[in-house]
C-alpha positions in Angstrom: 40.8 13.1 -5.2 37.9 12.6 -2.9 35.8 11.6 -5.9 39.0 9.1 -6.9 38.3 7.6 -3.3 34.6 7.7 -3.5 35.1 5.5 -6.9 37.3 2.9 -5.4 35.2 2.4 -2.2 32.6 1.8 -4.6 34.6 -0.8 -6.3 35.6 -2.0 -2.9 31.9 -2.8 -1.8 30.7 -4.4 -5.3 33.9 -6.6 -5.3 32.8 -7.4 -1.4 29.1 -8.2 -2.4 30.3 -10.3 -5.5 32.2 -12.6 -3.5 29.9 -13.1 -0.5 31.9 -10.8 1.9 29.0 -8.6 2.5 25.5 -10.4 2.8 22.7 -7.5 2.8 19.2 -8.4 4.1 16.7 -9.3 1.4 14.3 -5.9 2.9 17.2 -3.6 2.3 18.6 -5.2 -1.0 17.0 -3.5 -4.3 17.9 -6.4 -6.3 16.1 -8.6 -4.4 12.3 -10.5 -4.6 10.1 -8.3 -2.3 8.5 -11.0 0.4 5.2 -9.8 2.7 6.6 -10.2 5.5 9.9 -8.5 4.7 10.3 -5.5 7.3 9.2 -1.9 5.5 12.1 0.0 4.8 13.0 2.7 2.4 13.7 0.4 -0.1 9.8 -1.1 0.0 8.3 1.3 -2.0 11.1 1.8 -4.5 10.5 -2.4 -4.8 6.8 -1.5 -5.4 7.4 0.5 -8.1 9.5 -1.6 -10.0 6.7 -4.0 -10.2 4.4 -1.5 -12.1 5.7 -3.2 -15.4 6.2 -6.7 -13.9 3.2 -8.7 -13.7 5.0 -12.0 -12.9 6.9 -10.8 -10.5 4.3 -8.7 -8.5 2.3 -11.9 -8.5 4.8 -14.2 -7.1 5.0 -11.5 -4.3 1.6 -11.9 -3.3 2.2 -15.5 -3.4 4.6 -15.2 -0.6 1.4 -14.9 2.1 0.7 -18.4 4.1 -1.6 -20.5 2.1 -5.2 -19.5 3.2 -4.6 -15.5 4.4 -5.2 -14.2 0.9 -7.7 -14.6 -1.8 -7.2 -12.8 -4.9 -8.1 -13.4 -8.1 -5.3 -12.1 -11.3 -7.1 -10.4 -14.2 -6.6 -10.0 -17.9 -5.8 -6.8 -18.9 -8.6 -4.8 -20.2 -10.3 -1.4 -20.7 -13.8 -1.5 -18.5 -14.3 2.4 -19.7 -13.0 4.1 -22.9 -9.8 6.0 -22.3 -9.2 4.4 -19.0 -7.5 0.8 -19.6 -6.2 -1.3 -17.0 -3.0 -3.6 -16.7 -1.8 -5.7 -13.9 -4.7 -6.1 -12.1 -6.1 -8.2 -10.0 -9.9 -8.3 -7.8 -8.9 -8.6 -3.6 -11.5 -10.4 -2.3 -10.0 -11.1 1.2 -6.5 -10.9 2.9 -6.7 -11.1 7.1 -9.8 -9.0 7.0 -13.2 -8.6 5.1 -13.7 -5.6 2.7 -17.3 -4.9 2.5 -17.0 -5.6 -1.0 -13.9 -6.5 -3.2 -12.4 -4.3 -5.7 -9.8 -4.2 -8.7 -6.6 -3.2 -7.9 -3.0 -2.5 -9.6 -0.6 -5.7 -8.5 1.5 -3.4 -6.4 -1.3 -1.4 -4.8 -3.0 -5.2 -3.7 0.4 -5.9 -2.3 1.1 -2.4 -1.3 -2.2 -3.0 1.4 -1.0 -6.7 2.1 2.1 -5.4 3.7 0.4 -2.2 5.4 -1.7 -4.8 7.1 0.4 -7.3 8.4 2.9 -4.4 9.8 1.3 -1.7 10.6 -2.7 -1.8 10.7 -3.2 -5.3 12.7 0.0 -4.2 15.0 -1.8 -1.0 15.6 -5.3 -2.0 16.1 -4.1 -4.9 18.6 -1.9 -2.2 20.9 -4.2 0.8 20.6 -8.0 -1.1 20.3 -7.2 -4.1 21.7 -8.5 -6.5 18.8 -7.4 -6.8 15.4 -9.3 -5.7 12.6 -11.8 -8.1 10.7 -13.4 -5.6 8.3 -12.4 -2.8 6.1 -14.7 -0.7 4.5 -13.7 1.6 1.5 -15.7 3.4 -1.2 -14.0 2.0 -4.2 -10.8 1.9 -6.1 -11.3 2.2 -9.6 -12.8 5.8 -11.4 -12.3 6.6 -14.8 -11.9 10.4 -13.8 -9.7 12.9 -13.4 -8.3 14.6 -10.1 -11.6 15.5 -7.6 -13.7 14.5 -10.9 -12.3 18.3 -12.8 -13.1 18.7 -16.7 -9.4 19.2 -17.7 -6.3 17.9 -15.7 -4.4 15.2 -14.8 -6.2 11.6 -14.2 -6.6 10.6 -10.5 -4.9 7.4 -9.3 -8.2 5.7 -9.4 -8.6 5.7 -13.2 -5.7 3.7 -13.3 -7.2 1.2 -9.9 -3.7 2.6 -8.0 -5.4 3.8 -5.0 -8.0 2.6 -2.5 -10.2 4.7 -0.4 -11.3 3.4 3.1 -13.6 5.0 5.4 -13.8 2.7 8.4 -12.9 -0.3 10.3 -15.1 -2.9 12.5 -12.9 -5.0 15.0 -13.1 -8.7 16.2 -14.9 -7.4 19.2 -17.0 -5.7 17.4 -16.3 -2.5 17.5 -16.5 0.1 14.5 -15.2 3.3 13.8 -15.1 5.3 10.8 -13.1 8.8 9.4 -16.0 11.1 9.2 -17.4 10.5 13.1 -14.1 9.6 14.9 -10.9 11.0 13.6 -11.6 14.1 15.9 -11.7 11.5 18.9 -9.7 12.0 21.9 -9.6 8.6 22.9 -8.8 5.4 21.1 -10.3 5.8 18.2 -9.0 8.8 17.3 -5.5 7.5 18.3 -5.9 4.3 16.1 -6.8 5.9 13.3 -3.7 8.6 13.2 -1.5 5.7 13.8 -3.5 3.5 10.7 -2.5 7.0 8.7 1.0 6.9 9.9 1.5 3.5 9.3 0.3 4.1 5.6 2.7 6.2 5.1 5.9 3.7 5.5 4.1 1.8 2.4 1.8 3.5 0.1 3.4 6.2 -2.2 0.7 8.9 -0.9 -1.5 8.9 2.1 -4.5 11.4 2.0 -6.7 11.9 5.0 -9.0 14.1 6.3 -6.1 16.9 7.4 -5.1 17.4 3.8 -8.5 18.8 2.9 -12.3 18.5 3.1 -12.4 16.7 0.0 -10.8 13.5 2.1 -12.6 14.5 5.3 -14.2 11.3 5.2 -11.6 8.9 4.1 -7.9 8.0 3.5 -6.8 7.8 0.5 -4.3 5.3 -0.3 -2.3 5.6 -3.9 0.7 4.4 -5.2 2.3 7.1 -6.7 5.3 9.1 -5.4 7.2 8.0 -2.0 5.9 8.7 1.5 3.7 11.9 0.8 2.0 12.2 3.9 -1.1 14.4 4.3 
């Protein structure tokens, strides 16, 4: 009886949606295109993962950033190192922040970064540090290697440019902080780094930092695999 009632409810919901009797906001609708200004919801990561094999839709989502606020270059698929082919990739040059160097990223990683920056990073910077982030310092996104550089085992997300390792931030008011120096800070710097970590967990598939293990003592690993793994 309960299963029959559940099926009838699903049918009624489907009919209501089809006839426009119920309108689901774009950021909650799994089938709706992703937009950078849409609020982050549990559906966001699902939408990002669905863009792994949809280059056209991913680039279209990146292009919802207002003109002049993002500079990137779409790249053709290529194999920079044997056994590590790259596909659906872009080169990120700048967004609302500068980067200490440009980097190659899977298109979904670039899109996740832009959403994270707009919805979590910059709001936390203004609320806690009293200034927007001007530059993000990182140590790269692509490296053709296994996890932790082991000779055997599974490939790292870096082997497919699906992760970015962030080591520190510079702010418009001149302040500079880094994970290696400020993670244990009991003031604003430490509070901001924890807020930056927590905000990233809502957008990226996995976020690894100093509380995970010694290998991440000096950086945030922001990766696309998994769902909201936050350590």
